[in-house]
C-alpha positions in Angstrom: -35.4 -21.0 -35.9 -33.1 -21.6 -38.9 -34.3 -24.3 -41.4 -31.4 -26.8 -41.3 -33.5 -29.6 -42.7 -31.8 -29.4 -46.1 -28.3 -28.6 -44.9 -26.7 -31.8 -43.8 -24.2 -34.3 -45.1 -23.8 -38.0 -44.4 -20.6 -39.9 -43.8 -19.7 -43.5 -42.9 -18.8 -43.8 -39.3 -15.5 -45.6 -38.7 -15.1 -47.9 -35.7 -12.6 -45.5 -34.0 -15.4 -42.9 -34.0 -18.0 -45.1 -32.3 -17.6 -43.4 -28.9 -19.8 -40.5 -30.0 -22.4 -42.9 -31.4 -22.4 -44.9 -28.2 -22.8 -41.8 -26.0 -25.7 -40.5 -28.2 -27.5 -43.8 -28.1 -27.1 -44.2 -24.3 -28.3 -40.6 -23.8 -31.4 -41.4 -25.8 -32.0 -44.7 -23.9 -31.3 -46.8 -27.0 -29.2 -50.0 -27.3 -25.5 -49.5 -27.8 -23.8 -52.6 -26.4 -23.3 -54.4 -29.8 -22.5 -51.6 -32.2 -18.9 -52.8 -32.8 -20.1 -56.3 -34.0 -19.9 -57.4 -37.7 -22.6 -56.6 -40.3 -23.2 -53.1 -39.0 -23.0 -49.9 -41.0 -23.3 -46.6 -39.1 -23.5 -43.1 -40.4 -22.9 -39.6 -39.0 -25.2 -36.8 -40.0 -23.6 -33.3 -39.9 -24.4 -29.7 -40.8 -22.6 -28.1 -43.7 -20.2 -26.5 -41.2 -19.5 -29.9 -39.5 -21.9 -29.6 -36.6 -23.1 -33.0 -35.4 -26.9 -33.6 -35.9 -27.2 -37.3 -35.2 -26.5 -40.9 -36.2 -28.2 -43.9 -37.8 -27.4 -47.3 -39.2 -28.4 -50.8 -40.1 -27.3 -54.4 -40.0 -27.2 -56.2 -43.3 -27.8 -60.0 -43.8 -28.2 -60.7 -47.5 -31.4 -59.0 -48.6 -32.6 -58.5 -45.1 -31.7 -55.6 -42.9 -32.2 -54.5 -39.4 -32.6 -50.8 -38.9 -30.5 -49.7 -36.0 -31.2 -46.7 -33.9 -31.8 -43.4 -35.6 -30.8 -40.8 -33.0 -31.0 -37.0 -33.4 -29.1 -34.9 -30.8 -31.7 -33.4 -28.4 -31.3 -29.8 -29.5 -32.3 -30.8 -33.1 -35.3 -33.0 -32.3 -38.6 -31.8 -33.7 -37.0 -30.2 -36.8 -37.8 -33.0 -39.2 -34.4 -34.6 -39.3 -35.7 -38.1 -38.3 -37.7 -38.5 -41.5 -34.8 -37.2 -43.6 -32.2 -39.4 -41.9 -34.5 -42.4 -42.3 -34.9 -41.8 -46.0 -31.1 -41.6 -46.4 -30.7 -44.8 -44.5 -33.3 -46.6 -46.6 -31.7 -45.3 -49.8 -28.2 -46.5 -48.6 -29.7 -49.9 -47.6 -31.4 -50.3 -51.0 -28.2 -49.3 -52.8 -26.3 -52.0 -50.8 -28.7 -54.7 -51.9 -31.2 -54.9 -49.0 -34.8 -55.6 -50.0 -36.4 -55.1 -46.6 -35.7 -53.3 -43.3 -36.9 -54.7 -40.0 -36.9 -52.8 -36.8 -37.9 -53.0 -33.1 -39.2 -50.0 -31.3 -40.6 -49.3 -27.9 -41.3 -45.6 -28.4 -41.6 -44.7 -32.1 -44.2 -47.0 -33.6 -46.4 -44.1 -34.9 -43.4 -42.4 -36.5 -42.3 -45.5 -38.4 -45.9 -46.3 -39.4 -46.1 -42.8 -40.9 -42.9 -43.7 -42.9 -44.4 -46.8 -44.4 -43.4 -49.5 -41.9 -46.0 -52.1 -41.1 -46.4 -53.8 -37.8 -45.3 -57.5 -38.0 -45.3 -60.4 -35.7 -41.9 -60.8 -34.2 -41.8 -64.4 -35.2 -42.4 -63.5 -38.9 -39.0 -61.9 -39.2 -36.4 -64.1 -41.0 -34.4 -66.3 -38.8 -31.2 -64.3 -39.4 -32.9 -61.2 -38.1 -34.5 -63.0 -35.2 -31.0 -64.2 -34.2 -29.6 -60.7 -33.9 -28.6 -59.3 -30.5 -31.3 -56.6 -30.9 -34.0 -59.3 -31.2 -32.5 -61.8 -28.7 -31.2 -59.6 -25.8 -31.1 -55.9 -26.4 -34.8 -55.1 -27.0 -37.6 -56.2 -24.7 -40.2 -58.7 -25.8 -42.7 -55.8 -25.6 -41.0 -53.9 -28.4 -43.0 -53.6 -31.6 -41.7 -55.3 -34.6 -42.1 -53.5 -38.0 -41.0 -54.1 -41.5 -40.8 -52.2 -44.8 -40.0 -53.4 -48.3 -37.5 -51.2 -50.0 
């Protein structure tokens, strides 16, 4: 197996390119219905030769952010990209003025805990985060809420 974990680039995903993101999210069983709404910033992760590895993004509301799905294409899962993509997203969020990232997960609590996210009561999230579609309709009440100070 080739070590690709250091060989990727990040680019801002433009709305006209959201079909690939939407397809990848749906294939992974992740919410995709609201990706074209305001306050969202999505990114594409590609190899040096332009091969698609995955996507990730966040919603920004002042100093508060909501981490949106980090999705790695199936053939690249288990290679360590999730951790690297998350680090890039956190750095971008911090650079863009976010102080905290919130998230909801039904499957990756252990991964996010390993990356410094702490479990939080859903009701402890700021009102602006609780009002997002992800909190109100897209993720089930059983999803674990987590937060990390950037």
